[in-house]
N, C-alpha and C positions, 0 to 999 in steps of 0.2 A: 116181234115181241120184245127183243132186247132194245131196239131203238126207243120204243115207248117207255120201257122201264128206265132207261138211262135219262130220258127227258124228265120224268116225274119222280125220280128216286128220292130226291130231297124232301119233296112234299109228302110222299108216302111214309118215309122214315120219321118225319116230324110228327105226323098224325099218329103213327103207331107209338112213338115214345110218349106223346101226350096222353094217349089212352092208357098206357101202362103206368104212367105217373098217377093218373087219377085212380085207377084200380088199386094201385099199391097204397095210396093214401087212405082209401076207404077201408082196405083190409087191415093194414098195420096199425093205423092210428084211430080207427073207428070213427072216421069223419062221416057224417051223414051224406048221402048221395045228393040231396038237394043243395047242400052248401057247395059241393064240388061242381055241380051243374051251374050254379050262379057264378062261381069263379071262372069257369070256362067261357060262359057267355060274356062276362065282363072283360075277359082277356081278348076275345075276338072283337068286341066293340071298341076296345082301346086301340087295337092294331088297326082296325078300320078307320078310326079317327086320325091316327098318325098317317095312314095312307092318304086320306082326303086332304090333310094339311100339306103333305108333300106334293100332291097333285096341284093344289092351289098355288103353292110356291113355284112349281115348274111352269105353270101357265103365266104367272106374273113375270117371271124371268124371261120367258119367251117373248111376251108382249113388250117388255122394256128393251130387249135386244133388237127388235124390228125397227125401232125408231131411230 
């Protein structure tokens, strides 16, 4: 159990803090749930886009090094 927790601790804590941030924004500032949902979806899409760009850059660099 501890090995599994140590391996995924950062991911679990990040998701927990994100959910607390969203819940706090909704409760304290009366932000509608649908706006926060759009924010989270947009954030995940942006991170995915950055990941895809990094993957493409890594592939190009690997191909250039082989020559």
